[in-house]
C-alpha positions as CSV (number, residue, x, y, z in Angstrom):
1,M,0.1,0.0,0.0
2,V,1.2,3.5,-1.0
3,L,0.6,6.2,1.7
4,K,0.3,9.7,0.5
5,A,2.6,12.4,1.9
6,K,-0.4,14.4,3.4
7,D,-1.6,11.1,5.1
8,I,1.7,10.6,6.9
9,R,1.8,14.2,8.0
10,T,-1.8,14.0,9.2
11,L,-1.0,10.8,11.1
12,R,1.9,12.4,12.8
13,Q,-0.1,15.4,13.7
14,R,-3.0,13.3,15.0
15,L,-0.5,11.5,17.2
16,G,0.7,14.9,18.5
17,W,4.3,14.0,17.5
18,S,7.0,16.3,16.3
19,L,9.1,15.4,13.3
20,A,11.9,14.3,15.7
21,E,9.5,12.3,17.9
22,M,8.1,10.5,15.0
23,A,11.6,9.7,13.7
24,R,12.5,8.4,17.2
25,Q,9.5,6.1,17.4
26,M,9.9,4.9,13.8
27,G,13.6,4.3,14.3
28,C,14.7,6.5,11.5
29,S,16.0,10.0,10.8
30,T,14.1,13.2,11.0
31,E,15.2,13.9,7.3
32,L,13.5,10.7,6.3
33,I,10.2,11.7,7.8
34,I,10.5,15.1,6.1
35,D,11.0,13.3,2.8
36,W,7.9,11.1,3.3
37,E,5.8,14.1,4.2
38,Q,7.0,16.1,1.3
39,G,6.5,13.2,-1.2
40,L,10.2,13.1,-2.0
41,S,10.4,9.4,-1.0
42,Q,8.1,6.6,0.1
43,P,8.4,4.5,3.3
44,D,9.6,0.9,2.8
45,Q,7.0,-1.9,3.6
46,D,8.1,-2.2,7.3
47,A,7.6,1.5,7.8
48,V,4.2,1.4,5.9
49,N,3.2,-1.4,8.2
50,Q,4.0,0.6,11.4
51,L,2.2,3.7,10.1
52,L,-0.9,1.6,9.3
53,Y,-0.8,0.1,12.7
54,L,-0.6,3.5,14.3
55,N,-3.5,4.8,12.1
56,V,-5.7,1.8,13.2
57,H,-5.0,2.7,16.9
58,I,-5.9,6.4,16.2
59,E,-9.2,5.3,14.7
60,T,-9.9,2.9,17.5
61,Y,-8.9,5.2,20.3
62,S,-9.4,8.6,18.9
63,E,-11.4,9.9,21.8
64,Q,-8.6,9.0,24.2
65,L,-5.7,10.3,22.1
66,S,-5.8,13.8,23.4
67,Q,-5.4,12.3,26.9
68,V,-3.1,9.3,26.4
69,P,-0.7,8.7,23.5
70,V,-1.5,5.2,22.4
71,A,1.9,4.4,21.0
72,E,3.6,5.6,24.1
73,K,1.2,3.6,26.3
74,E,1.9,0.5,24.1
75,M,5.7,1.0,24.3
76,E,5.5,1.3,28.1
77,S,3.3,-1.8,28.6
78,R,5.8,-3.7,26.5
79,Q,8.8,-2.1,28.0
80,L,10.2,-1.0,24.7
81,G,12.2,2.0,23.7
82,Q,10.4,2.0,20.3
83,L,8.0,0.0,18.3
84,T,9.3,-2.0,15.4
85,H,7.6,-3.9,12.7
86,R,8.5,-7.2,14.5
87,D,6.9,-5.9,17.7
88,L,3.6,-5.0,15.7
89,L,3.5,-8.5,14.2
90,K,3.2,-10.0,17.7
91,D,-0.3,-8.5,17.7
92,S,-1.5,-10.5,14.7
93,I,-0.1,-13.9,15.8
């Protein structure tokens, strides 16, 4: 699946994350996030899967997002420094 640049930016903004925070959470550079949001490059499949996973949580927990960042809560409950594609796969098994 191809994500549009504006969708990636909207997702980041809905999460309440800065460019630096999204880069930290995704395990990549801030410059790469900027490139995605400007449409200069596309995320690889692992990154797309992470973004789609985050988007599902936003839709599911949209009323709570202003109070509790879902990704942060998930990372804390799993005692992780960041979520990776492999961590997300554990949910579907």
